[in-house]
RORO-372300 format. One record per residue: residue number from 1; residue in one letter; x, y, z of N, C-alpha, C, O in turn. Coordinates in nm, 4 decimals. Last residue first. Layout:
BEGIN
+-----+----+----------+----------+----------+----------+----------+----------+----------+----------+----------+----------+----------+----------+
|   i | aa |      nxx |      nyy |      nzz |     caxx |     cayy |     cazz |      cxx |      cyy |      czz |      oxx |      oyy |      ozz |
+-----+----+----------+----------+----------+----------+----------+----------+----------+----------+----------+----------+----------+----------+
| NUM |  A |        X |        Y |        Z |        X |        Y |        Z |        X |        Y |        Z |        X |        Y |        Z |
...
+-----+----+----------+----------+----------+----------+----------+----------+----------+----------+----------+----------+----------+----------+
This chain:
BEGIN
+-----+----+----------+----------+----------+----------+----------+----------+----------+----------+----------+----------+----------+----------+
|   i | aa |      nxx |      nyy |      nzz |     caxx |     cayy |     cazz |      cxx |      cyy |      czz |      oxx |      oyy |      ozz |
+-----+----+----------+----------+----------+----------+----------+----------+----------+----------+----------+----------+----------+----------+
|  74 |  E |  -0.1217 |  -4.7836 |   5.5370 |  -0.2226 |  -4.7468 |   5.6439 |  -0.2171 |  -4.8781 |   5.7489 |  -0.2888 |  -4.8801 |   5.8490 |
|  73 |  S |   0.1400 |  -4.6488 |   5.3576 |   0.0774 |  -4.7774 |   5.3930 |   0.0049 |  -4.7448 |   5.5549 |   0.0599 |  -4.6986 |   5.6549 |
|  72 |  F |   0.2808 |  -4.4373 |   5.2525 |   0.1255 |  -4.4257 |   5.1746 |   0.0479 |  -4.5509 |   5.2614 |  -0.0739 |  -4.5656 |   5.2509 |
|  71 |  E |   0.5212 |  -4.4228 |   5.3460 |   0.4095 |  -4.2767 |   5.4385 |   0.2538 |  -4.3229 |   5.3666 |   0.1449 |  -4.2753 |   5.3988 |
|  70 |  E |   0.6246 |  -4.6151 |   5.2565 |   0.5591 |  -4.6522 |   5.4340 |   0.4767 |  -4.5559 |   5.4408 |   0.3752 |  -4.5611 |   5.5103 |
|  69 |  L |   0.5821 |  -4.6909 |   4.9084 |   0.6474 |  -4.6135 |   5.0342 |   0.5747 |  -4.6382 |   5.2021 |   0.4626 |  -4.6849 |   5.2220 |
|  68 |  P |   0.6202 |  -5.0191 |   4.7941 |   0.5429 |  -4.9085 |   4.8012 |   0.6194 |  -4.8235 |   4.9282 |   0.6911 |  -4.8711 |   5.0163 |
|  67 |  A |   0.9012 |  -5.0221 |   4.5335 |   0.8478 |  -5.0954 |   4.6778 |   0.7396 |  -4.9641 |   4.7124 |   0.7571 |  -4.8476 |   4.6768 |
|  66 |  D |   1.0891 |  -4.9737 |   4.3204 |   0.9205 |  -4.9793 |   4.3344 |   0.8595 |  -5.0017 |   4.4413 |   0.7367 |  -4.9985 |   4.4329 |
|  65 |  F |   1.2928 |  -4.9728 |   4.4530 |   1.2694 |  -4.8900 |   4.4173 |   1.1284 |  -4.8763 |   4.3729 |   1.0625 |  -4.7738 |   4.3903 |
|  64 |  D |   1.4570 |  -5.1870 |   4.5811 |   1.3432 |  -5.1672 |   4.6483 |   1.2912 |  -5.0193 |   4.5901 |   1.2468 |  -4.9429 |   4.6759 |
|  63 |  P |   1.7145 |  -5.1532 |   4.5019 |   1.6406 |  -5.2880 |   4.4860 |   1.5206 |  -5.2605 |   4.4659 |   1.4623 |  -5.2913 |   4.3619 |
|  62 |  A |   1.8115 |  -4.8279 |   4.3783 |   1.8020 |  -4.9188 |   4.4901 |   1.6959 |  -5.0379 |   4.4619 |   1.5944 |  -5.0100 |   4.3982 |
|  61 |  M |   2.0582 |  -4.7899 |   4.1317 |   1.9078 |  -4.8054 |   4.1583 |   1.8951 |  -4.9028 |   4.2602 |   1.9384 |  -5.0180 |   4.2579 |
|  60 |  Y |   2.3131 |  -4.5978 |   4.0324 |   2.2715 |  -4.6877 |   4.1102 |   2.0994 |  -4.6679 |   4.1130 |   2.0348 |  -4.5640 |   4.1004 |
|  59 |  F |   2.4588 |  -4.5535 |   3.6892 |   2.3403 |  -4.4826 |   3.7894 |   2.3084 |  -4.6163 |   3.8833 |   2.2825 |  -4.7244 |   3.8305 |
|  58 |  N |   2.7219 |  -4.4519 |   3.4789 |   2.6776 |  -4.5712 |   3.5533 |   2.5931 |  -4.4942 |   3.6893 |   2.6394 |  -4.4096 |   3.7658 |
|  57 |  Q |   2.7210 |  -4.3317 |   3.1514 |   2.7304 |  -4.2842 |   3.3091 |   2.6746 |  -4.4326 |   3.3695 |   2.5977 |  -4.5075 |   3.3092 |
|  56 |  D |   2.6997 |  -4.3620 |   2.8595 |   2.8040 |  -4.4340 |   2.9297 |   2.8026 |  -4.4059 |   3.1054 |   2.8853 |  -4.4633 |   3.1763 |
|  55 |  K |   2.4866 |  -4.1964 |   2.8140 |   2.4551 |  -4.3448 |   2.7729 |   2.6057 |  -4.4192 |   2.8639 |   2.5955 |  -4.5262 |   2.9238 |
|  54 |  M |   2.4454 |  -3.9315 |   2.8059 |   2.4374 |  -4.0011 |   2.9677 |   2.4355 |  -4.1520 |   2.9273 |   2.3836 |  -4.2309 |   3.0063 |
|  53 |  A |   2.3504 |  -3.8642 |   2.5772 |   2.4503 |  -3.7761 |   2.6273 |   2.5031 |  -3.8777 |   2.7302 |   2.6242 |  -3.8990 |   2.7246 |
|  52 |  G |   2.1354 |  -3.9379 |   2.4348 |   2.2290 |  -4.0318 |   2.4201 |   2.3520 |  -3.9898 |   2.4821 |   2.4554 |  -4.0527 |   2.4596 |
|  51 |  F |   2.0711 |  -3.6469 |   2.2880 |   2.0184 |  -3.7808 |   2.3112 |   2.1248 |  -3.8662 |   2.3133 |   2.2021 |  -3.8778 |   2.2182 |
|  50 |  L |   2.1297 |  -3.3610 |   2.2769 |   2.1625 |  -3.4440 |   2.3845 |   2.1331 |  -3.5805 |   2.3885 |   2.1662 |  -3.6415 |   2.4902 |
|  49 |  S |   2.2479 |  -3.2035 |   1.9382 |   2.1414 |  -3.3047 |   2.0171 |   2.1988 |  -3.3639 |   2.1316 |   2.3074 |  -3.4200 |   2.1170 |
|  48 |  K |   2.3435 |  -2.8783 |   1.9105 |   2.3737 |  -3.0435 |   1.9442 |   2.2635 |  -3.1084 |   1.9926 |   2.1931 |  -3.0651 |   2.0838 |
|  47 |  R |   2.1797 |  -2.6054 |   1.7692 |   2.2210 |  -2.6978 |   1.8994 |   2.2656 |  -2.8158 |   1.8604 |   2.2143 |  -2.8594 |   1.7573 |
|  46 |  P |   2.3661 |  -2.4395 |   1.4956 |   2.2542 |  -2.5097 |   1.5529 |   2.2913 |  -2.6024 |   1.6766 |   2.3986 |  -2.6613 |   1.6896 |
|  45 |  K |   2.4860 |  -2.1121 |   1.5363 |   2.5094 |  -2.2625 |   1.5139 |   2.4018 |  -2.3144 |   1.5586 |   2.3359 |  -2.2608 |   1.6476 |
|  44 |  V |   2.4802 |  -1.8174 |   1.3792 |   2.4266 |  -1.8928 |   1.5047 |   2.4295 |  -2.0340 |   1.4448 |   2.3873 |  -2.0662 |   1.3337 |
|  43 |  D |   2.5454 |  -1.6896 |   1.1337 |   2.6761 |  -1.7091 |   1.2551 |   2.5909 |  -1.8006 |   1.3682 |   2.6634 |  -1.8566 |   1.4504 |
|  42 |  A |   2.3352 |  -1.5646 |   1.0501 |   2.3940 |  -1.6910 |   0.9870 |   2.4898 |  -1.7187 |   1.0930 |   2.4692 |  -1.8353 |   1.1266 |
|  41 |  T |   2.0498 |  -1.4913 |   1.2973 |   2.1732 |  -1.4416 |   1.1965 |   2.2639 |  -1.5982 |   1.1314 |   2.2461 |  -1.7129 |   1.1722 |
|  40 |  P |   1.6872 |  -1.4117 |   1.3178 |   1.8336 |  -1.5119 |   1.3730 |   1.9422 |  -1.4752 |   1.2521 |   1.9132 |  -1.4386 |   1.1382 |
|  39 |  S |   1.5985 |  -1.1648 |   1.5295 |   1.5844 |  -1.2338 |   1.3949 |   1.7394 |  -1.3092 |   1.3997 |   1.8475 |  -1.2832 |   1.4524 |
|  38 |  N |   1.5482 |  -0.9929 |   1.7170 |   1.5435 |  -1.1420 |   1.7302 |   1.5624 |  -1.2309 |   1.6250 |   1.5453 |  -1.3527 |   1.6299 |
|  37 |  R |   1.5171 |  -0.7205 |   1.6073 |   1.6390 |  -0.7705 |   1.6825 |   1.6669 |  -0.9173 |   1.7118 |   1.7803 |  -0.9621 |   1.7285 |
|  36 |  Q |   1.3378 |  -0.7589 |   1.4063 |   1.4559 |  -0.7317 |   1.3850 |   1.5783 |  -0.7796 |   1.4881 |   1.6824 |  -0.8423 |   1.4686 |
|  35 |  E |   1.0993 |  -0.7647 |   1.5980 |   1.1356 |  -0.9004 |   1.5400 |   1.2607 |  -0.8810 |   1.4404 |   1.2959 |  -0.9853 |   1.3852 |
|  34 |  N |   1.1438 |  -0.5303 |   1.7817 |   1.1733 |  -0.6998 |   1.8107 |   1.1858 |  -0.8049 |   1.7406 |   1.2456 |  -0.9085 |   1.7697 |
|  33 |  S |   1.0527 |  -0.3624 |   1.5738 |   1.1696 |  -0.3631 |   1.6180 |   1.2011 |  -0.4740 |   1.6855 |   1.3039 |  -0.5278 |   1.6444 |
|  32 |  Q |   0.8266 |  -0.4548 |   1.5038 |   0.8813 |  -0.4872 |   1.4031 |   1.0349 |  -0.4763 |   1.4900 |   1.1204 |  -0.5639 |   1.4770 |
|  31 |  K |   0.6751 |  -0.4001 |   1.7539 |   0.6689 |  -0.5446 |   1.7073 |   0.8087 |  -0.5506 |   1.6228 |   0.8962 |  -0.6307 |   1.6558 |
|  30 |  F |   0.6793 |  -0.1531 |   1.7584 |   0.7089 |  -0.2108 |   1.8448 |   0.7668 |  -0.3493 |   1.8242 |   0.8729 |  -0.3965 |   1.8651 |
|  29 |  L |   0.5056 |  -0.0451 |   1.5228 |   0.6751 |  -0.0367 |   1.5385 |   0.7273 |  -0.0751 |   1.6402 |   0.8456 |  -0.0415 |   1.6452 |
|  28 |  L |   0.2860 |  -0.1789 |   1.6041 |   0.3227 |  -0.2362 |   1.4909 |   0.4777 |  -0.2304 |   1.5049 |   0.5584 |  -0.3234 |   1.5041 |
|  27 |  F |   0.2148 |  -0.0028 |   1.8450 |   0.2418 |  -0.1390 |   1.8570 |   0.3053 |  -0.2331 |   1.7583 |   0.3634 |  -0.3366 |   1.7910 |
|  26 |  D |   0.1961 |   0.2601 |   1.7252 |   0.3069 |   0.2658 |   1.7919 |   0.3265 |   0.1092 |   1.8159 |   0.4437 |   0.0718 |   1.8108 |
|  25 |  V |  -0.0510 |   0.1527 |   1.5634 |   0.0912 |   0.2121 |   1.4899 |   0.2172 |   0.2039 |   1.5896 |   0.3235 |   0.1536 |   1.5533 |
|  24 |  F |  -0.1860 |   0.1633 |   1.7726 |  -0.1655 |   0.0534 |   1.7317 |  -0.0520 |   0.0657 |   1.6239 |   0.0317 |  -0.0238 |   1.6121 |
|  23 |  A |  -0.2019 |   0.4414 |   1.8408 |  -0.1567 |   0.3444 |   1.9582 |  -0.1297 |   0.2241 |   1.8771 |  -0.0289 |   0.1671 |   1.9188 |
|  22 |  A |  -0.3201 |   0.5608 |   1.6579 |  -0.2195 |   0.5857 |   1.6941 |  -0.1343 |   0.5174 |   1.7706 |  -0.0118 |   0.5296 |   1.7698 |
|  21 |  L |  -0.6136 |   0.4549 |   1.6856 |  -0.5152 |   0.4230 |   1.5421 |  -0.3544 |   0.4468 |   1.5897 |  -0.2707 |   0.3608 |   1.5620 |
|  20 |  E |  -0.6832 |   0.5811 |   1.8928 |  -0.6822 |   0.4116 |   1.9047 |  -0.5544 |   0.3919 |   1.7993 |  -0.4445 |   0.3391 |   1.8163 |
|  19 |  E |  -0.6853 |   0.8347 |   1.7853 |  -0.5935 |   0.8285 |   1.9041 |  -0.5664 |   0.6675 |   1.9138 |  -0.4538 |   0.6238 |   1.9375 |
|  18 |  R |  -0.8721 |   0.8077 |   1.6163 |  -0.7317 |   0.8303 |   1.5371 |  -0.6018 |   0.8103 |   1.6775 |  -0.4817 |   0.7839 |   1.6712 |
|  17 |  Y |  -1.1324 |   0.7873 |   1.6754 |  -1.0540 |   0.6706 |   1.6737 |  -0.9116 |   0.6956 |   1.6243 |  -0.8407 |   0.5997 |   1.5939 |
|  16 |  R |  -1.2631 |   1.0256 |   1.7064 |  -1.2496 |   0.9593 |   1.8197 |  -1.1648 |   0.8412 |   1.8143 |  -1.1227 |   0.7894 |   1.9177 |
|  15 |  P |  -1.2544 |   1.1413 |   1.4119 |  -1.1339 |   1.1843 |   1.5332 |  -1.1618 |   1.0961 |   1.6484 |  -1.0567 |   1.0838 |   1.7113 |
|  14 |  A |  -1.2645 |   0.8501 |   1.1765 |  -1.3499 |   0.9674 |   1.2802 |  -1.2259 |   1.0019 |   1.3804 |  -1.1344 |   0.9287 |   1.4179 |
|  13 |  I |  -1.0878 |   0.8361 |   0.8777 |  -1.1090 |   0.7948 |   1.0011 |  -1.1600 |   0.8767 |   1.1008 |  -1.1005 |   0.9831 |   1.1181 |
|  12 |  D |  -1.0055 |   0.9198 |   0.6373 |  -1.1338 |   0.9347 |   0.6488 |  -1.1813 |   0.8463 |   0.7927 |  -1.2943 |   0.7997 |   0.8073 |
|  11 |  A |  -0.7203 |   0.9858 |   0.7010 |  -0.7812 |   1.1295 |   0.6769 |  -0.9461 |   1.0935 |   0.7051 |  -1.0198 |   1.1726 |   0.7640 |
|  10 |  I |  -0.6054 |   0.7255 |   0.6374 |  -0.6308 |   0.7781 |   0.7899 |  -0.7019 |   0.9271 |   0.7905 |  -0.7352 |   0.9721 |   0.9002 |
|   9 |  K |  -0.6528 |   0.7206 |   0.3733 |  -0.7643 |   0.6021 |   0.4790 |  -0.7625 |   0.6956 |   0.6109 |  -0.8601 |   0.7343 |   0.6753 |
|   8 |  T |  -0.4762 |   0.9065 |   0.2879 |  -0.6396 |   0.9200 |   0.2460 |  -0.7314 |   0.8269 |   0.3448 |  -0.8460 |   0.8505 |   0.3832 |
|   7 |  E |  -0.2552 |   0.7436 |   0.4140 |  -0.3005 |   0.8893 |   0.4224 |  -0.4185 |   0.9048 |   0.4106 |  -0.4860 |   0.9191 |   0.5125 |
|   6 |  L |  -0.2540 |   0.5411 |   0.2079 |  -0.2533 |   0.4822 |   0.3917 |  -0.2987 |   0.6429 |   0.4136 |  -0.4197 |   0.6452 |   0.4360 |
|   5 |  T |  -0.2045 |   0.6521 |  -0.0182 |  -0.3226 |   0.5650 |   0.0040 |  -0.3493 |   0.5416 |   0.1380 |  -0.4641 |   0.5230 |   0.1785 |
|   4 |  A |   0.0563 |   0.7352 |   0.0024 |  -0.0557 |   0.8207 |  -0.0256 |  -0.2130 |   0.7641 |  -0.0174 |  -0.3150 |   0.8327 |  -0.0116 |
|   3 |  P |   0.2088 |   0.5099 |   0.0559 |   0.1690 |   0.6012 |   0.1765 |   0.0817 |   0.7229 |   0.1317 |   0.0393 |   0.8027 |   0.2153 |
|   2 |  S |   0.0600 |   0.2301 |  -0.0309 |   0.1151 |   0.3220 |  -0.0815 |   0.1026 |   0.4336 |   0.0285 |  -0.0046 |   0.4485 |   0.0872 |
|   1 |  M |   0.0912 |  -0.1166 |  -0.0155 |  -0.0165 |  -0.0003 |  -0.0092 |   0.0849 |   0.1048 |  -0.0160 |   0.2020 |   0.0681 |  -0.0064 |
+-----+----+----------+----------+----------+----------+----------+----------+----------+----------+----------+----------+----------+----------+
């Protein structure tokens, strides 16, 4: 949309809605600045997958791990 067309449309808006329009334009400008700041760049490396990262670790699990807890016995 050309700026001239936009100006024509703004001129047709009732004065009571112009403040709301100004607030919406401010919101759009804020949104645009955040998108520019948070846009991914070419030098960002993809994350390395952590799948299988702990496969060589030894973990101890008590033999009674699945046993009912004393707190829940009645």
